[in-house]
Z-matrix of the N, CA and C atoms (Angstrom, degrees):
N
C 1 1.441
C 2 1.585 1 103.97
N 3 1.254 2 111.03 1 164.40
C 4 1.508 3 119.59 2 -179.10
C 5 1.460 4 110.40 3 -75.43
N 6 1.320 5 116.69 4 144.42
C 7 1.554 6 122.29 5 -173.79
C 8 1.594 7 107.30 6 -95.18
N 9 1.290 8 118.86 7 -25.31
C 10 1.375 9 119.37 8 -174.26
C 11 1.612 10 113.46 9 -125.33
N 12 1.284 11 117.20 10 160.60
C 13 1.400 12 116.11 11 -172.56
C 14 1.538 13 110.69 12 -66.92
N 15 1.355 14 119.14 13 -30.88
C 16 1.422 15 121.41 14 178.69
C 17 1.638 16 109.45 15 -70.99
N 18 1.258 17 111.75 16 -38.75
C 19 1.478 18 116.30 17 178.01
C 20 1.642 19 109.02 18 -65.16
N 21 1.296 20 117.15 19 -39.34
C 22 1.400 21 119.21 20 175.84
C 23 1.527 22 112.87 21 -61.73
N 24 1.377 23 114.98 22 -44.49
C 25 1.416 24 119.16 23 178.09
C 26 1.554 25 111.25 24 -64.56
N 27 1.291 26 123.49 25 -37.80
C 28 1.359 27 126.28 26 178.91
C 29 1.589 28 108.38 27 -61.36
N 30 1.341 29 118.18 28 -44.28
C 31 1.342 30 127.54 29 -179.52
C 32 1.605 31 108.57 30 -58.45
N 33 1.314 32 115.19 31 -46.40
C 34 1.470 33 118.45 32 178.73
C 35 1.477 34 112.39 33 -64.30
N 36 1.348 35 120.03 34 -39.32
C 37 1.394 36 128.50 35 -178.52
C 38 1.547 37 109.48 36 -66.28
N 39 1.363 38 112.56 37 -41.73
C 40 1.449 39 117.44 38 178.97
C 41 1.511 40 113.74 39 -65.20
N 42 1.421 41 117.23 40 -37.34
C 43 1.424 42 122.07 41 178.22
C 44 1.360 43 110.79 42 -67.30
N 45 1.433 44 119.88 43 -44.03
C 46 1.519 45 121.21 44 172.20
C 47 1.508 46 112.22 45 -53.86
N 48 1.320 47 114.18 46 -48.93
C 49 1.524 48 115.35 47 -173.32
C 50 1.595 49 104.73 48 -65.13
N 51 1.321 50 122.52 49 -44.30
C 52 1.378 51 129.46 50 -178.77
C 53 1.635 52 108.15 51 -46.50
N 54 1.217 53 111.83 52 -52.93
C 55 1.437 54 119.68 53 -171.01
C 56 1.594 55 110.72 54 -73.80
N 57 1.334 56 112.05 55 -30.84
C 58 1.477 57 116.12 56 170.78
C 59 1.530 58 117.88 57 -65.53
N 60 1.422 59 106.77 58 -49.81
C 61 1.448 60 118.15 59 175.93
C 62 1.582 61 116.43 60 -56.38
N 63 1.381 62 109.63 61 -35.49
C 64 1.495 63 116.79 62 -177.65
C 65 1.462 64 111.23 63 -57.07
N 66 1.325 65 114.81 64 -43.03
C 67 1.512 66 124.79 65 178.53
C 68 1.464 67 108.93 66 -46.03
N 69 1.342 68 117.24 67 -58.10
C 70 1.518 69 127.44 68 -169.92
C 71 1.497 70 107.71 69 -68.90
N 72 1.300 71 114.51 70 -36.30
C 73 1.600 72 117.61 71 179.78
C 74 1.471 73 110.94 72 -69.39
N 75 1.269 74 114.36 73 -39.72
C 76 1.565 75 124.00 74 173.99
C 77 1.549 76 112.72 75 -58.60
N 78 1.358 77 109.09 76 -54.06
C 79 1.503 78 113.56 77 173.74
C 80 1.553 79 118.49 78 -53.23
N 81 1.273 80 113.91 79 -41.88
C 82 1.437 81 120.34 80 176.73
C 83 1.489 82 111.64 81 -67.09
N 84 1.226 83 122.69 82 -44.47
C 85 1.524 84 121.80 83 175.55
C 86 1.442 85 110.06 84 -62.83
N 87 1.374 86 123.15 85 -45.02
C 88 1.386 87 122.98 86 -175.03
C 89 1.552 88 109.40 87 -66.58
N 90 1.416 89 120.55 88 -37.34
C 91 1.376 90 120.26 89 177.54
C 92 1.429 91 112.63 90 -65.96
N 93 1.441 92 119.96 91 -42.31
C 94 1.443 93 121.42 92 177.29
C 95 1.606 94 108.45 93 -63.28
N 96 1.267 95 122.84 94 -42.81
C 97 1.460 96 123.14 95 -178.81
C 98 1.620 97 108.10 96 -59.27
N 99 1.348 98 115.94 97 -46.60
C 100 1.405 99 118.09 98 -179.59
C 101 1.557 100 114.07 99 -61.52
N 102 1.221 101 113.88 100 -40.57
C 103 1.497 102 122.07 101 173.41
C 104 1.399 103 116.89 102 -57.28
N 105 1.397 104 113.19 103 -47.49
C 106 1.528 105 118.65 104 178.06
C 107 1.533 106 109.29 105 -67.39
N 108 1.382 107 120.11 106 -38.96
C 109 1.392 108 122.10 107 179.07
C 110 1.458 109 112.72 108 -58.54
N 111 1.303 110 115.82 109 -46.69
C 112 1.508 111 118.76 110 176.44
C 113 1.533 112 117.69 111 -65.25
N 114 1.372 113 111.10 112 -35.73
C 115 1.447 114 118.08 113 176.84
C 116 1.600 115 108.08 114 -62.21
N 117 1.401 116 114.31 115 -52.29
C 118 1.522 117 116.95 116 -177.10
C 119 1.445 118 111.74 117 -67.88
N 120 1.325 119 121.60 118 -20.63
C 121 1.533 120 122.84 119 -179.63
C 122 1.467 121 107.43 120 -83.36
N 123 1.422 122 118.72 121 -17.52
C 124 1.436 123 119.70 122 176.94
C 125 1.568 124 115.72 123 90.96
N 126 1.347 125 110.63 124 5.26
C 127 1.546 126 120.23 125 178.50
C 128 1.437 127 109.37 126 -82.88
N 129 1.292 128 118.98 127 86.07
C 130 1.454 129 120.78 128 -168.47
C 131 1.624 130 116.43 129 -74.45
N 132 1.377 131 115.22 130 -30.56
C 133 1.393 132 121.27 131 172.11
C 134 1.510 133 110.23 132 -59.49
N 135 1.298 134 116.00 133 -53.10
C 136 1.411 135 120.42 134 179.39
C 137 1.514 136 114.39 135 -67.81
N 138 1.311 137 115.91 136 -31.14
C 139 1.510 138 121.33 137 177.08
C 140 1.445 139 113.00 138 -72.09
N 141 1.342 140 123.84 139 -36.66
C 142 1.366 141 121.36 140 173.61
C 143 1.526 142 112.65 141 -66.87
N 144 1.314 143 119.44 142 -36.99
C 145 1.452 144 124.14 143 179.11
C 146 1.623 145 106.76 144 -64.49
N 147 1.242 146 113.09 145 -44.98
C 148 1.506 147 123.25 146 -175.97
C 149 1.598 148 106.46 147 -67.23
N 150 1.253 149 117.23 148 -35.95
C 151 1.509 150 117.54 149 178.90
C 152 1.561 151 109.78 150 -75.14
N 153 1.353 152 115.68 151 -33.25
C 154 1.506 153 116.96 152 176.50
C 155 1.495 154 106.07 153 -65.22
N 156 1.342 155 117.89 154 -46.86
C 157 1.507 156 114.41 155 177.90
C 158 1.485 157 118.04 156 -61.72
N 159 1.295 158 117.37 157 -36.98
C 160 1.498 159 123.92 158 174.23
C 161 1.464 160 109.45 159 -57.51
N 162 1.335 161 117.09 160 -48.63
C 163 1.453 162 119.78 161 -173.35
C 164 1.547 163 107.49 162 -67.99
N 165 1.271 164 120.95 163 -31.72
C 166 1.548 165 124.74 164 -177.55
C 167 1.601 166 100.29 165 -65.40
N 168 1.396 167 112.09 166 -53.37
C 169 1.512 168 118.22 167 -169.53
C 170 1.613 169 107.81 168 -63.70
N 171 1.311 170 117.35 169 -37.50
C 172 1.453 171 119.69 170 178.83
C 173 1.478 172 113.47 171 -65.82
N 174 1.373 173 114.56 172 -40.14
C 175 1.497 174 122.27 173 -179.21
C 176 1.483 175 108.75 174 -62.86
N 177 1.460 176 117.22 175 -41.22
C 178 1.369 177 123.07 176 -177.93
C 179 1.502 178 114.43 177 -65.97
N 180 1.362 179 112.30 178 -42.10
C 181 1.467 180 122.60 179 176.03
C 182 1.580 181 109.05 180 -62.84
N 183 1.302 182 117.19 181 -40.34
C 184 1.486 183 116.75 182 178.88
C 185 1.502 184 111.70 183 -74.12
N 186 1.304 185 115.62 184 -36.98
C 187 1.537 186 115.89 185 175.76
C 188 1.515 187 112.22 186 -58.58
N 189 1.279 188 111.33 187 -38.45
C 190 1.506 189 111.71 188 -175.45
C 191 1.519 190 114.82 189 -86.79
N 192 1.452 191 113.78 190 0.63
C 193 1.436 192 118.14 191 178.33
C 194 1.440 193 119.28 192 83.51
N 195 1.288 194 116.02 193 13.23
C 196 1.492 195 120.78 194 -174.52
C 197 1.485 196 108.15 195 -76.56
N 198 1.421 197 114.10 196 -44.00
C 199 1.461 198 119.93 197 171.73
C 200 1.570 199 103.32 198 -125.53
N 201 1.381 200 106.99 199 160.14
C 202 1.452 201 115.00 200 -174.29
C 203 1.509 202 107.14 201 -74.05
N 204 1.304 203 116.10 202 152.11
C 205 1.547 204 119.29 203 -175.35
C 206 1.462 205 109.23 204 -68.91
N 207 1.287 206 125.19 205 -26.90
C 208 1.441 207 125.85 206 173.71
C 209 1.485 208 110.83 207 -72.73
N 210 1.371 209 116.91 208 -34.94
C 211 1.459 210 118.76 209 175.31
C 212 1.541 211 109.58 210 -64.07
N 213 1.242 212 122.01 211 -38.42
C 214 1.415 213 130.11 212 -179.42
C 215 1.585 214 106.31 213 -65.74
N 216 1.309 215 114.00 214 -50.78
C 217 1.361 216 121.75 215 -178.58
C 218 1.633 217 111.40 216 -52.51
N 219 1.365 218 112.93 217 -51.98
C 220 1.340 219 124.04 218 -178.67
C 221 1.504 220 114.53 219 -58.38
N 222 1.360 221 112.68 220 -43.48
C 223 1.541 222 117.45 221 177.96
C 224 1.496 223 111.49 222 -69.24
N 225 1.318 224 118.69 223 -36.28
C 226 1.589 225 124.69 224 179.32
C 227 1.577 226 100.28 225 -67.81
N 228 1.257 227 122.45 226 -49.90
C 229 1.501 228 120.87 227 -174.51
C 230 1.529 229 110.84 228 -59.63
N 231 1.367 230 116.25 229 -39.78
C 232 1.483 231 120.31 230 -177.76
C 233 1.573 232 109.01 231 -65.61
N 234 1.367 233 115.80 232 -44.19
C 235 1.428 234 121.02 233 179.23
C 236 1.562 235 113.45 234 -60.48
N 237 1.436 236 113.91 235 -44.67
C 238 1.408 237 117.20 236 -179.41
C 239 1.517 238 110.95 237 -66.84
N 240 1.364 239 115.59 238 -44.01
C 241 1.520 240 115.33 239 172.94
C 242 1.419 241 116.35 240 -55.08
N 243 1.379 242 116.04 241 -45.37
C 244 1.469 243 121.33 242 176.81
C 245 1.533 244 112.18 243 -56.47
N 246 1.311 245 118.10 244 -45.77
C 247 1.458 246 123.43 245 178.49
C 248 1.608 247 110.38 246 -58.79
N 249 1.302 248 111.72 247 -51.37
C 250 1.576 249 119.96 248 -175.68
C 251 1.525 250 108.10 249 -63.74
N 252 1.286 251 119.85 250 -39.60
C 253 1.435 252 123.36 251 177.50
C 254 1.459 253 113.45 252 -66.18
N 255 1.383 254 120.50 253 -40.21
C 256 1.367 255 124.28 254 179.31
C 257 1.540 256 111.50 255 -69.36
N 258 1.364 257 113.37 256 -40.04
C 259 1.498 258 117.83 257 176.96
C 260 1.465 259 109.12 258 -60.94
N 261 1.352 260 119.24 259 -46.84
C 262 1.467 261 122.37 260 -176.03
C 263 1.587 262 111.67 261 -58.48
N 264 1.357 263 109.73 262 -47.24
C 265 1.466 264 116.68 263 178.60
C 266 1.499 265 114.71 264 -61.93
N 267 1.345 266 117.99 265 -31.34
C 268 1.409 267 123.53 266 177.20
C 269 1.555 268 113.62 267 -71.26
N 270 1.421 269 112.01 268 -32.12
C 271 1.457 270 117.64 269 -178.96
C 272 1.482 271 108.58 270 -78.21
N 273 1.447 272 121.46 271 -34.21
C 274 1.333 273 126.34 272 174.30
C 275 1.424 274 118.29 273 -54.55
N 276 1.338 275 115.83 274 -41.47
C 277 1.485 276 123.86 275 -176.77
C 278 1.486 277 111.11 276 -91.78
């Protein structure tokens, strides 16, 4: 436990921040899972919308400093690449 009043306050602030950040991180993970599920199911209309939502959520998390901007960029890139690959495979067959 904290030894000083200022350390106790920092601990309280850190806990509040952690709970607030947890929401955005959870939203991002959920959005990514939904996008991947639509891509794997081959439902490209829903997949495109889900990817758009995921990109928006990732950008918001990066802007708020919850995840690093490069982390958000990497996740968005992987999602977009997965969608493009699945579309190309669907058109081939």
